[in-house]
SERO-4910 file (N, C-alpha, C, O; in steps of 0.05 Angstrom, whole numbers):
BEGIN
 pado doro    nc1    nc2    nc3   cac1   cac2   cac3    cc1    cc2    cc3    oc1    oc2    oc3
  Met    A   -295    175   -387   -273    162   -411   -276    134   -399   -281    133   -375
  Met    A   -274    111   -413   -278     91   -418   -256     76   -418   -240     80   -436
  Leu    A   -247     50   -393   -226     40   -407   -235     17   -410   -251      8   -395
  Ser    A   -224      2   -434   -231    -29   -442   -203    -49   -437   -186    -52   -455
  Val    A   -202    -52   -430   -183    -91   -441   -189   -112   -449   -204   -127   -437
  Glu    A   -179   -116   -467   -181   -145   -490   -153   -158   -497   -132   -153   -509
  Asp    A   -172   -188   -477   -142   -209   -479   -119   -191   -476   -105   -182   -494
  Leu    A   -116   -185   -454   -101   -170   -449    -74   -192   -427    -81   -204   -406
  Ala    A    -40   -193   -441    -23   -214   -430      1   -186   -429      3   -171   -448
  Phe    A     18   -183   -401     24   -163   -389     48   -182   -371     44   -206   -365
  Gly    A     74   -167   -363    101   -173   -358    117   -159   -367    111   -142   -383
  Tyr    A    141   -162   -358    171   -151   -363    184   -168   -380    187   -193   -377
  Gly    A    192   -150   -403    202   -167   -424    192   -190   -434    174   -185   -451
  Arg    A    197   -216   -429    195   -236   -440    177   -254   -419    162   -271   -428
  Arg    A    179   -252   -400    169   -256   -377    133   -252   -367    124   -235   -352
  Arg    A    123   -267   -377    102   -266   -382     93   -270   -352     98   -292   -342
  Ile    A     79   -246   -335     57   -254   -311     27   -259   -314     18   -277   -300
  Gly    A      9   -243   -331    -10   -254   -327    -23   -255   -361     -7   -257   -380
  Ala    A    -46   -254   -365    -60   -268   -388    -90   -267   -393   -105   -268   -373
  Gly    A    -99   -264   -413   -129   -275   -413   -143   -248   -407   -167   -247   -414
  Ile    A   -131   -224   -392   -151   -198   -380   -168   -187   -400   -158   -180   -421
  Ala    A   -198   -185   -396   -219   -178   -411   -232   -155   -387   -228   -161   -363
  Leu    A   -245   -136   -392   -252   -127   -378   -254    -93   -387   -237    -82   -401
  Thr    A   -280    -78   -374   -289    -49   -380   -295    -37   -358   -308    -46   -339
  Val    A   -284    -11   -360   -291      4   -337   -305     30   -335   -288     48   -337
  Glu    A   -325     38   -333   -351     59   -343   -335     78   -332   -317     74   -316
  Pro    A   -344    106   -342   -338    127   -331   -342    132   -303   -360    118   -296
  Gly    A   -333    148   -282   -348    149   -254   -348    130   -242   -359    133   -220
  Glu    A   -338    104   -247   -339     76   -237   -317     71   -215   -297     85   -216
  Val    A   -319     55   -197   -299     53   -174   -288     14   -176   -298     -3   -160
  Leu    A   -277      9   -188   -257    -20   -195   -239    -27   -171   -220    -14   -161
  Cys    A   -249    -45   -166   -232    -49   -135   -215    -81   -146   -227    -99   -158
  Leu    A   -190    -82   -139   -175   -104   -152   -158   -121   -128   -139   -113   -114
  Leu    A   -176   -150   -129   -156   -156    -95   -148   -180   -114   -156   -188   -136
  Gly    A   -122   -192    -89   -108   -210   -101    -87   -215    -85    -76   -195    -75
  Pro    A    -77   -236    -80    -49   -235    -67    -25   -229    -74    -15   -227    -96
  Asn    A    -15   -227    -52     22   -213    -64     35   -229    -90     42   -253    -88
  Gly    A     36   -224    -97     53   -239   -132     34   -242   -154     38   -252   -176
  Gly    A      8   -228   -145    -13   -244   -165    -13   -229   -183    -36   -226   -192
  Gly    A      9   -213   -196     10   -184   -222     -2   -164   -214     -1   -148   -233
  Lys    A    -18   -153   -193    -37   -124   -186    -20   -113   -198    -22   -111   -223
  Thr    A      5   -101   -184     19    -80   -186     34    -74   -222     42    -53   -232
  Thr    A     34   -104   -235     46   -111   -259     31    -99   -277     42    -84   -293
  Leu    A      3   -102   -276    -24   -106   -292    -29    -69   -289    -32    -57   -310
  Phe    A    -29    -54   -265    -29    -16   -264    -10    -12   -288    -16      3   -307
  Lys    A     15    -27   -283     36     -9   -298     31     -9   -313     35     13   -323
  Thr    A     15    -30   -332     14    -40   -369     -7    -15   -370     -4      5   -384
  Leu    A    -32    -20   -350    -56     -5   -358    -48     33   -362    -60     47   -378
  Leu    A    -23     45   -344     -4     67   -355      4     67   -368     15     89   -371
  Gly    A     10     48   -388     34     52   -407     56     49   -395     72     45   -413
  Leu    A     69     49   -370     89     47   -363    100     16   -377    120     20   -393
  Leu    A     97      3   -377     94    -26   -395     84    -34   -418     60    -40   -416
  Pro    A     96    -38   -445     80    -53   -462     69    -74   -453     78    -86   -433
  Pro    A     42    -84   -472     34    -99   -463     42   -125   -477     43   -126   -502
  Leu    A     47   -145   -464     58   -174   -490     36   -183   -503     38   -204   -515
  Gly    A      5   -167   -503     -8   -189   -519    -37   -170   -514    -42   -163   -492
  Gly    A    -52   -165   -532    -78   -156   -530    -86   -126   -536    -79   -118   -558
  Arg    A   -100   -107   -517   -100    -94   -528   -109    -69   -500   -118    -80   -480
  Ile    A   -108    -48   -499   -119    -22   -480   -132     -2   -492   -117      6   -510
  Cys    A   -150     10   -492   -164     31   -503   -180     41   -482   -196     31   -466
  Leu    A   -170     67   -489   -183     93   -475   -211    105   -495   -202    113   -517
  Asp    A   -236    107   -493   -258    114   -505   -248    106   -531   -240    125   -546
  Gly    A   -245     74   -544   -246     62   -562   -219     61   -575   -215     48   -596
  Glu    A   -197     77   -562   -176     85   -579   -148     77   -559   -139     85   -537
  Glu    A   -139     55   -583   -111     48   -569    -85     67   -560    -71     82   -573
  Ile    A    -88     59   -526    -62     70   -518    -28     75   -535    -16     96   -540
  Gly    A    -21     48   -539     -4     51   -555      6     71   -574     30     74   -578
  Arg    A    -12     84   -585    -13    101   -600    -15    135   -588    -18    156   -599
  Trp    A    -14    127   -561    -21    162   -559     24    164   -542     42    147   -540
  Ser    A     21    193   -533     42    212   -530     40    197   -503     21    185   -493
  Arg    A     66    200   -493     62    202   -459     44    233   -440     30    235   -420
  Arg    A     51    244   -453     33    272   -449     13    265   -451     -1    268   -431
  Arg    A     -1    252   -472    -22    247   -469    -33    230   -449    -51    236   -434
  Leu    A    -22    209   -451    -32    196   -423    -33    201   -402    -52    195   -387
  Ala    A     -7    216   -395    -18    226   -358    -36    248   -361    -49    254   -341
  Ala    A    -40    269   -390    -64    282   -381    -90    268   -375   -108    279   -364
  Ser    A    -90    238   -385   -115    225   -383   -120    211   -352   -140    209   -338
  Leu    A    -91    203   -347    -98    168   -325    -70    183   -301    -46    180   -303
  Gly    A    -84    195   -285    -69    194   -261    -61    175   -246    -77    157   -245
  Tyr    A    -35    172   -230    -26    148   -207    -25    153   -186    -17    176   -182
  Val    A    -29    144   -174    -29    150   -138     -6    118   -128    -14     95   -128
  Pro    A     12    126   -122     27    101   -110     17    104    -83     -1    120    -77
  Gln    A     32     82    -60     21     77    -28     51    104    -22     72    108    -35
  Ala    A     37    118      5     44    139     14     77    126      7     88    105      1
  Gln    A     82    150     12    120    158     14    126    171     39    111    185     52
  Ser    A    153    161     44    153    180     65    171    209     51    172    231     61
  Gly    A    181    201     28    193    221     13    224    223     21    235    205     35
  Phe    A    241    249     12    277    251      6    274    288     19    288    298     36
  Phe    A    261    296     11    274    325      2    242    335     20    220    325     24
  Pro    A    253    357     27    231    371     42    215    396     29    213    419     35
  Phe    A    204    379      5    186    400     -5    145    409     10    128    393     18
  Arg    A    144    428      9    118    448     20    108    417      2    117    403    -16
  Val    A     81    419     21     54    397      7     46    414    -18     41    402    -39
  Arg    A     45    447    -15     30    450    -34     56    448    -63     49    448    -86
  Asp    A     72    448    -57     84    453    -81     95    413    -92    104    407   -114
  Val    A     90    398    -74     84    375    -85     59    366   -104     60    349   -122
  Val    A     36    381    -97      9    376   -108     14    399   -135     -2    396   -153
  Leu    A     32    417   -138     34    430   -159     43    421   -176     38    427   -200
  Met    A     69    392   -163     78    380   -191     56    363   -202     64    354   -224
  Gly    A     39    356   -197     16    341   -210      8    357   -237     -1    344   -256
  Arg    A     12    384   -238      9    403   -264     32    392   -282     35    409   -300
  Ala    A     45    376   -284     64    373   -305     61    370   -330     70    382   -350
  Ser    A     40    342   -328     26    338   -361     13    354   -375     10    355   -399
  Arg    A      2    369   -355    -14    398   -372     16    422   -378     12    437   -398
  Leu    A     38    426   -367     63    442   -376     67    436   -408     53    420   -419
  Gly    A     88    453   -421     94    456   -441    126    440   -428    128    434   -405
  Val    A    150    436   -449    173    421   -439    189    440   -418    197    434   -396
  Phe    A    192    466   -431    206    482   -411    189    509   -394    197    529   -382
  Ala    A    162    499   -400    147    518   -380    147    511   -353    153    489   -343
  Ser    A    136    543   -335    137    536   -309    110    536   -300     92    546   -314
  Pro    A    107    524   -274     69    531   -271     67    564   -259     82    578   -246
  Gly    A     43    566   -271     30    597   -277      7    595   -252      1    579   -235
  Ala    A     -3    629   -264    -25    621   -232    -46    605   -235    -59    596   -216
  Ala    A    -54    598   -266    -81    585   -265    -70    555   -243    -85    541   -231
  Asp    A    -49    553   -245    -33    526   -246    -30    520   -212    -27    496   -206
  His    A    -30    537   -194    -25    542   -181    -58    547   -162    -62    539   -139
  Ala    A    -73    560   -177   -101    546   -164   -111    533   -172   -135    537   -168
  Val    A   -107    513   -184   -111    484   -185   -114    473   -163   -132    463   -149
  Ala    A    -72    479   -163    -70    460   -137    -78    467   -110    -74    452    -90
  Glu    A    -92    495   -108   -100    502    -79   -136    490    -80   -145    479    -60
  Thr    A   -150    492   -101   -167    491   -105   -175    454    -89   -190    447    -70
  Val    A   -156    438   -109   -159    414   -103   -153    406    -73   -163    387    -60
  Leu    A   -128    430    -64   -124    419    -40   -152    427     -4   -152    422     20
  Gln    A   -167    440    -21   -183    452     -8   -210    430    -14   -228    425      3
  Thr    A   -210    418    -41   -226    404    -38   -223    374    -27   -241    359    -20
  Leu    A   -201    370    -28   -196    339      0   -195    351     15   -174    340     22
  Glu    A   -198    368     31   -205    375     56   -179    380     65   -179    384     89
  Ile    A   -151    382     54   -121    390     69   -110    415     57    -89    417     45
  Gly    A   -123    428     62   -121    452     55   -100    466     80    -79    478     74
  His    A   -106    463    103    -82    465    128    -65    457    127    -47    468    141
  Leu    A    -56    429    107    -32    427    115    -13    442     93     12    440     92
  Ala    A    -28    460     74    -10    460     41     20    481     52     37    486     35
  Asp    A     24    489     73     62    506     84     65    480    105     78    483    126
  Arg    A     56    460     99     77    439    123     93    424     96     84    424     73
  Val    A    116    414    105    136    394     98    128    372     90    125    356    109
  Tyr    A    122    362     66    116    341     63    128    312     74    114    293     70
  Thr    A    151    308     86    169    298    101    156    292    119    157    268    126
  Glu    A    138    314    136    144    316    167    108    318    178     98    330    197
  Ile    A     94    300    158     72    292    156     55    270    165     71    253    158
  Ser    A     42    261    173     34    233    177     36    217    157     44    226    136
  Gly    A     30    193    160     28    172    126      0    172    119     -8    167     96
  Gly    A    -19    179    144    -51    180    125    -49    213    113    -70    218    100
  Glu    A    -40    223    114    -29    260    111    -13    253     87    -30    249     70
  Arg    A      0    251     81     11    245     56     -3    227     31     -4    233      7
  Gln    A    -13    201     43    -32    196     26    -57    209     13    -69    201     -7
  Met    A    -62    227     26    -84    243      8    -70    265      0    -86    280    -11
  Val    A    -53    273      0    -26    298    -18    -19    283    -42    -10    293    -62
  Leu    A    -24    253    -39    -11    243    -71    -36    241    -82    -31    241   -106
  Ile    A    -63    238    -79    -78    236    -90    -83    263    -98    -84    268   -123
  Ala    A    -88    289    -77    -82    309    -87    -70    308   -117    -82    309   -138
  Arg    A    -40    306   -113    -27    312   -131    -40    300   -158    -43    315   -177
  Ala    A    -47    268   -160    -53    267   -187    -76    279   -189    -84    278   -213
  Leu    A    -92    293   -173   -126    306   -185   -116    329   -197   -131    337   -215
  Ala    A    -95    344   -194    -79    368   -193    -80    358   -227    -94    371   -243
  Gly    A    -67    338   -235    -65    346   -261    -99    329   -289    -97    317   -310
  Ala    A   -125    339   -267   -145    342   -275   -139    314   -291   -133    319   -315
  Pro    A   -139    292   -286   -150    260   -297   -175    253   -301   -190    257   -283
  Arg    A   -186    240   -324   -205    228   -321   -206    196   -304   -226    184   -297
  Ile    A   -185    191   -303   -177    166   -298   -160    168   -271   -138    179   -270
  Val    A   -171    154   -248   -142    151   -235   -141    129   -219   -160    125   -203
  Val    A   -121    112   -222   -107     85   -216   -100     94   -188    -94    117   -187
  Met    A   -100     85   -170    -97     70   -137    -82     45   -127    -93     23   -124
  Asp    A    -57     50   -123    -39     24   -114    -45     24    -85    -37     43    -72
  Glu    A    -55      7    -74    -60      0    -50    -62     31    -26    -49     38     -5
  Pro    A    -82     43    -40    -84     67    -24    -80     80      4    -72    101     13
  Thr    A    -95     45     16   -102     49     47    -80     34     64    -78     27     88
  Ala    A    -58     29     33    -39     10     54    -26     24     83    -21     48     83
  Ser    A    -21     11    103      3     20    128    -17     48    137     -2     68    134
  Leu    A    -34     53    142    -50     69    155    -75     66    169    -88     48    159
  Asp    A    -84     74    185    -88     70    211   -126     69    194   -132     73    171
  Phe    A   -148     60    223   -168     59    217   -182     76    207   -194     74    186
  Gly    A   -180    100    224   -185    136    216   -183    139    187   -200    137    169
  Asn    A   -153    145    183   -151    151    151   -151    131    124   -154    137    101
  Gln    A   -144    101    139   -165     85    115   -196     97    113   -203    103     90
  Ala    A   -211    101    132   -241    105    127   -243    134    120   -265    144    116
  Arg    A   -217    148    119   -219    186    103   -214    187     77   -224    204     61
  Val    A   -189    158     68   -184    154     37   -203    139     22   -200    141     -2
  Leu    A   -226    119     31   -239    113     30   -261    115     21   -271     98      7
  Gly    A   -274    143     29   -289    167     40   -277    186      4   -294    191    -13
  Gln    A   -263    190      3   -251    207    -16   -247    201    -46   -244    215    -66
  Ile    A   -250    165    -36   -254    153    -75   -281    151    -84   -287    161   -105
  Arg    A   -295    142    -71   -322    143    -72   -329    184    -67   -348    186    -82
  Arg    A   -325    202    -61   -324    228    -73   -324    229   -107   -344    230   -121
  Leu    A   -293    227   -117   -283    227   -136   -295    213   -153   -293    222   -176
  Ser    A   -317    178   -149   -335    174   -170   -362    192   -169   -376    196   -189
  Arg    A   -367    202   -146   -384    213   -156   -388    238   -174   -408    246   -186
  Ala    A   -362    250   -171   -350    273   -186   -355    265   -215   -364    281   -231
  Gly    A   -349    237   -221   -346    233   -251   -319    216   -252   -325    193   -258
  Ile    A   -304    218   -249   -272    205   -237   -277    182   -238   -291    173   -220
  Thr    A   -270    168   -254   -260    136   -260   -233    125   -243   -210    130   -251
  Val    A   -240    107   -211   -221    104   -200   -216     77   -196   -227     64   -179
  Ile    A   -196     68   -218   -186     36   -202   -166     31   -184   -144     41   -186
  Leu    A   -173     17   -167   -152     15   -139   -150    -18   -136   -163    -38   -142
  Ser    A   -124    -11   -122   -112    -51   -104   -117    -45    -73   -115    -22    -63
  Thr    A   -122    -62    -63   -126    -71    -46   -118    -97    -29   -123   -118    -41
  His    A   -104   -103      5   -107   -127      8   -131   -136     36   -131   -152     55
  Asp    A   -148   -117     24   -167   -116     48   -198   -117     34   -208    -95     35
  Pro    A   -213   -134     24   -235   -142     22   -258   -123     35   -270   -104     25
  Asp    A   -259   -130     53   -279   -106     74   -281    -69     46   -300    -55     41
  His    A   -257    -67     38   -257    -37     34   -264    -37      9   -266    -14     -1
  Ala    A   -270    -61    -10   -278    -63    -30   -313    -60    -25   -325    -44    -39
  Phe    A   -325    -76     -7   -354    -65     -2   -351    -39      6   -365    -26     -9
  Leu    A   -340    -23     22   -347      9     29   -351     31     -3   -369     47    -10
  Cys    A   -325     22    -17   -322     46    -41   -338     31    -62   -359     40    -70
  Ala    A   -325      1    -73   -316    -11   -100   -350    -13   -109   -369    -22    -95
  Asp    A   -352      1   -139   -377    -13   -161   -368    -46   -167   -387    -61   -166
  Arg    A   -352    -54   -169   -345    -79   -187   -315    -87   -168   -301    -70   -157
  Val    A   -309   -116   -167   -291   -120   -158   -283   -135   -186   -300   -141   -202
  Ala    A   -253   -142   -190   -237   -151   -200   -216   -171   -183   -194   -163   -174
  Leu    A   -230   -201   -181   -207   -215   -168   -180   -231   -182   -184   -251   -197
  Leu    A   -149   -220   -177   -141   -231   -194   -120   -253   -188   -105   -250   -168
  His    A   -119   -274   -204   -107   -298   -184    -91   -312   -208   -100   -321   -230
  Glu    A    -58   -312   -197    -39   -323   -213    -41   -313   -237    -37   -329   -255
  Gly    A    -50   -279   -245    -46   -273   -267    -71   -274   -290    -71   -271   -315
  Arg    A    -92   -280   -273   -111   -277   -293   -140   -272   -273   -137   -271   -249
  Leu    A   -165   -269   -282   -173   -256   -276   -200   -279   -270   -210   -291   -288
  Leu    A   -210   -282   -238   -214   -308   -224   -248   -304   -228   -264   -320   -236
  Ala    A   -253   -271   -219   -273   -264   -218   -283   -235   -228   -263   -221   -224
  Leu    A   -301   -221   -238   -313   -195   -237   -341   -196   -232   -355   -215   -238
  Gly    A   -349   -173   -219   -375   -163   -219   -378   -152   -193   -356   -146   -183
  Thr    A   -398   -147   -177   -407   -127   -165   -382   -141   -134   -370   -162   -136
  Pro    A   -381   -129   -116   -379   -141    -86   -395   -162    -72   -384   -175    -55
  Thr    A   -411   -164    -76   -428   -187    -59   -426   -212    -80   -418   -234    -73
  Ala    A   -431   -208   -100   -427   -232   -121   -400   -239   -117   -396   -257   -101
  Thr    A   -384   -229   -127   -356   -232   -124   -330   -232    -97   -306   -234   -100
  Ile    A   -341   -231    -80   -330   -232    -62   -344   -250    -31   -352   -241    -10
  Thr    A   -341   -276    -40   -347   -293    -27   -331   -311    -13   -308   -313    -24
  Ser    A   -336   -329     13   -320   -342     23   -312   -370      6   -294   -383     15
  Glu    A   -323   -378    -16   -302   -388    -35   -288   -378    -51   -268   -391    -54
  Thr    A   -289   -357    -65   -262   -348    -70   -255   -331    -66   -250   -316    -85
  Leu    A   -250   -321    -40   -229   -313    -22   -219   -338    -11   -195   -333     -9
  Ala    A   -221   -362     -3   -210   -385     -4   -197   -395    -22   -180   -411    -14
  His    A   -199   -393    -46   -187   -401    -65   -169   -388    -74   -151   -397    -88
  Ile    A   -171   -359    -67   -143   -341    -78   -126   -343    -54   -102   -351    -57
  Tyr    A   -133   -338    -35   -117   -338     -5   -113   -359     10    -94   -357     25
  Gly    A   -122   -378     11   -113   -398     17   -123   -416     43   -115   -438     49
  Val    A   -145   -396     59   -148   -403     82   -187   -395     84   -201   -381     69
  Ala    A   -193   -410    109   -223   -407     98   -231   -371    120   -224   -358    140
  Val    A   -249   -372    100   -265   -335    110   -298   -341    108   -310   -358     95
  Ala    A   -308   -324    123   -325   -324    135   -331   -293    127   -320   -274    137
  Val    A   -351   -293    104   -363   -262     96   -386   -267    102   -400   -285     93
  Val    A   -394   -242    125   -419   -239    141   -439   -212    136   -428   -192    146
  Pro    A   -461   -207    126   -474   -179    111   -475   -167    141   -475   -180    163
  Leu    A   -476   -144    137   -483   -128    152   -514   -115    150   -511    -96    134
  Pro    A   -534   -117    157   -555   -119    157   -563    -81    159   -556    -65    176
  Gly    A   -583    -78    134   -586    -41    132   -556    -27    119   -553     -2    117
  His    A   -539    -44    111   -518    -24    102   -509    -42     77   -485    -37     73
  Gly    A   -520    -64     58   -521    -71     38   -490    -81     36   -483    -84     13
  His    A   -472    -87     55   -443    -94     45   -446   -120     71   -466   -130     81
  Ala    A   -413   -125     75   -411   -153     78   -378   -137    103   -372   -113    106
  Val    A   -370   -155    113   -348   -156    131   -339   -197    127   -353   -217    128
  Cys    A   -300   -189    122   -297   -208    117   -276   -220    151   -263   -207    167
  Ala    A   -282   -244    149   -271   -257    172   -253   -279    169   -266   -300    166
  Pro    A   -214   -284    170   -215   -307    168   -219   -329    190   -212   -322    213
  Leu    A   -228   -353    187   -229   -374    208   -205   -387    211   -198   -404    194
  Leu    A   -187   -380    236   -163   -384    246   -163   -416    249   -185   -419    241
  Leu    A   -154   -441    254   -152   -464    255   -134   -471    275   -110   -468    269
  Asp    A   -139   -479    300   -118   -490    326   -102   -508    315    -84   -519    328
***
């Protein structure tokens, strides 16, 4: 499924956060959204998901404007992964993942054997089947993030939007989540994610969109888009972007002044 955005303006009510957004995301592509706090990333995501109405422009899936779609149809096509949450209710992990089937059920329907089978398959695919009977509120932050990804995938979406999926995770869990994002891409699922770490874009993204003050500053491959100049412009600090020989990507380091 292809997502296309044409001259999109977004915000809350009459308060415009951003405008002039134009991009296309191909099936199976990973697009990483980079930008400072308050730049409009989360508001843009809510607009792409149909949770906020556009203030201008169009959002289309396979050429059809989503403003005409029902909530159920949207939920069946677009999955959403929020930042890992501690949770309030002691649901089992299996039941949290099963909640992702809601978009595939009727209004008063209950999950059936096929829905349970999908949830179990997703748990095994993401290699967290051993967590199935654990209580969601009692597992680690990295494990909770993987469960939220599993919940989104249980709905069989063709596009998954992830809001800072590596936030607050330790180094190992960040690498595991990024690895799963690449595996989703290889399986033909489109992933759009935001992050504050440009290194992560080098590791998992096909293209990068730099969002600054509500507008796209740059859009292209990680190597072409993430440069010392663009990072200094959007973050206001000097940055060294150092290529890693033999790896095809780079690492970024701020240059702090005494």
